[in-house]
C-alpha positions as a printed NumPy array, in Angstrom:
array([[ 10.254,   0.27 ,  19.451],
       [  8.248,   0.604,  16.247],
       [  4.932,   2.438,  16.477],
       [  2.374,   2.543,  13.661],
       [  0.322,   5.74 ,  13.765],
       [ -2.366,   7.171,  11.542],
       [ -1.592,  10.434,   9.739],
       [  1.688,  12.052,   8.818],
       [  1.13 ,  13.369,   5.303],
       [  2.323,  16.782,   6.52 ],
       [  5.715,  15.465,   7.675],
       [  8.78 ,  16.226,   5.471],
       [ 10.164,  12.702,   5.954],
       [  6.915,  11.26 ,   4.591],
       [  7.033,  13.552,   1.543],
       [ 10.641,  12.515,   0.908],
       [  9.868,   8.778,   1.177],
       [  6.854,   9.102,  -1.131],
       [  8.929,  11.055,  -3.675],
       [ 11.533,   8.278,  -3.598],
       [  8.789,   5.652,  -3.909],
       [  7.193,   7.319,  -6.933],
       [ 10.529,   7.763,  -8.697],
       [ 11.448,   4.125,  -8.177],
       [  8.036,   2.788,  -9.211],
       [  7.986,   4.921, -12.343],
       [ 11.516,   3.809, -13.161],
       [ 10.437,   0.156, -13.184],
       [  6.946,   0.34 , -14.661],
       [  5.613,   2.122, -17.763],
       [  3.842,   5.364, -16.811],
       [  0.397,   4.098, -17.823],
       [  0.814,   1.119, -15.479],
       [  2.401,   2.892, -12.469],
       [ -0.431,   3.616, -10.024],
       [  1.36 ,   4.721,  -6.837],
       [ -0.2  ,   7.817,  -5.28 ],
       [  1.543,  11.071,  -4.427],
       [  0.789,  13.258,  -1.376],
       [ -2.28 ,  14.853,  -2.938],
       [ -3.679,  11.47 ,  -3.999],
       [ -3.187,  10.073,  -0.515],
       [ -5.063,  13.049,   0.967],
       [ -8.308,  11.694,  -0.538],
       [-10.992,  11.418,   2.203],
       [-11.588,   7.768,   1.209],
       [ -7.992,   6.97 ,   2.237],
       [ -6.553,   6.404,   5.702],
       [ -2.782,   6.886,   5.829],
       [ -0.404,   5.225,   8.303],
       [  3.285,   5.596,   9.153],
       [  5.669,   3.332,  11.042],
       [  8.049,   5.265,  13.296],
       [ 10.991,   4.452,  15.519],
       [ 10.958,   7.589,  17.639],
       [ 11.215,  10.398,  15.086],
       [ 12.641,   8.146,  12.35 ],
       [ 10.201,   7.211,   9.588],
       [ 10.405,   3.505,   8.765],
       [  7.56 ,   3.102,   6.301],
       [  4.139,   4.123,   5.059],
       [  0.929,   2.449,   3.918],
       [ -2.638,   3.435,   3.154],
       [ -6.092,   1.875,   3.214],
       [ -8.73 ,   3.001,   0.741],
       [-12.411,   2.169,   0.937],
       [-13.461,   1.422,  -2.628],
       [-16.502,   3.011,  -4.193],
       [-19.994,   1.573,  -3.915],
       [-19.677,  -0.171,  -7.288],
       [-17.194,  -2.56 ,  -5.656],
       [-19.349,  -3.027,  -2.582],
       [-19.053,  -1.1  ,   0.683],
       [-17.131,  -3.956,   2.246],
       [-14.192,  -3.833,  -0.223],
       [-10.95 ,  -2.012,   0.558],
       [ -7.624,  -1.493,  -1.169],
       [ -4.06 ,  -1.48 ,   0.107],
       [ -2.298,   1.597,  -1.298],
       [  1.255,   2.954,  -1.317],
       [  3.032,   0.4  ,   0.864],
       [  6.665,   1.457,   1.191],
       [  9.486,   0.757,   3.627],
       [ 12.278,   3.313,   3.975],
       [ 15.488,   1.948,   2.398],
       [ 17.353,   2.021,   5.738],
       [ 14.588,  -0.021,   7.402],
       [ 14.314,  -2.892,   4.916],
       [ 14.065,  -6.42 ,   6.313],
       [ 13.132,  -5.273,   9.823],
       [  9.481,  -6.381,   9.62 ],
       [  8.16 ,  -2.86 ,   8.97 ],
       [  6.088,  -3.788,   5.923],
       [  4.495,  -6.715,   7.758],
       [  3.581,  -4.452,  10.709],
       [  2.016,  -1.937,   8.349],
       [  0.14 ,  -4.6  ,   6.401],
       [ -1.133,  -6.189,   9.613],
       [ -2.391,  -2.773,  10.733],
       [ -4.188,  -2.212,   7.424],
       [ -5.849,  -5.626,   7.661],
       [ -6.936,  -4.923,  11.24 ],
       [ -8.269,  -1.472,  10.314],
       [-10.149,  -2.939,   7.327],
       [-11.77 ,  -5.574,   9.538],
       [-12.623,  -2.94 ,  12.129],
       [-14.282,  -0.836,   9.423],
       [-16.478,  -3.781,   8.384],
       [-14.613,  -4.656,   5.215],
       [-14.696,  -8.299,   4.21 ],
       [-12.316,  -8.111,   1.257],
       [ -9.021,  -6.326,   0.708],
       [ -7.39 ,  -6.018,  -2.714],
       [ -4.194,  -4.509,  -4.024],
       [ -2.376,  -3.728,  -7.233],
       [  1.361,  -4.294,  -7.398],
       [  4.028,  -4.71 , -10.034],
       [  5.596,  -7.678, -11.758],
       [  9.162,  -6.378, -12.247],
       [ 11.907,  -7.959, -10.073],
       [ 11.851,  -4.873,  -7.821],
       [  8.38 ,  -5.951,  -6.635],
       [  9.38 ,  -9.533,  -5.69 ],
       [  9.794,  -8.814,  -1.937],
       [  6.394,  -7.091,  -1.812],
       [  4.761,  -9.949,  -3.679],
       [  6.261, -12.467,  -1.234],
       [  4.947, -10.398,   1.693],
       [  1.432, -10.275,   0.254],
       [  1.437, -13.997,  -0.495],
       [  2.68 , -14.803,   3.025],
       [ -0.171, -12.67 ,   4.433],
       [ -2.72 , -14.739,   2.504],
       [ -3.322, -12.546,  -0.548],
       [ -3.98 , -14.49 ,  -3.737],
       [ -4.107, -13.436,  -7.374],
       [ -7.503, -11.964,  -8.107],
       [ -9.42 , -10.019, -10.714],
       [ -8.63 ,  -6.535, -11.955],
       [-10.529,  -3.974,  -9.873],
       [-10.861,  -0.263,  -9.262],
       [-10.628,   0.802, -12.883],
       [ -7.011,  -0.289, -13.265],
       [ -6.026,  -1.451, -16.745],
       [ -4.907,  -5.055, -17.035],
       [ -1.306,  -5.362, -18.216],
       [  1.721,  -7.639, -17.937],
       [  3.264,  -4.993, -15.645],
       [  0.575,  -5.238, -12.964],
       [ -0.503,  -7.942, -10.559],
       [ -3.861,  -7.883,  -8.772],
       [ -4.26 ,  -9.669,  -5.462],
       [ -7.09 , -10.087,  -2.982],
       [ -7.631, -11.298,   0.573],
       [-10.93 , -12.377,   2.112],
       [-11.09 , -11.029,   5.657]])
């Protein structure tokens, strides 16, 4: 049974999955347009980090960031969604995204945004976000606009 739990940045399996994630993202997107966070970036107090586990096996990770006051206190961001390669197409990403949406609602957020890529590698993620109701939206959070990035938003 899959369990989504908050925390886990101190676990070696999480560090390994995030290292893999960063390497893959940076291999597909120019450095100035690759915005995935590493362990230290995810340790930011404005970020809540979640892991999906099957027993002791890490299946995926995701994070929820409350954006700064300039974006409004009710605006959050989906960060660092990643499913472990061995767990692809098992519904892990959808479970994690559903948890982030629920946590955002519970924290009083009324809008959730994300930044993702446009390369073919990102197509499954983009389909997931679209199926969850995210739509293309404006650039936010200080990200630079580029043909390598896609910005999406969901009204909660």
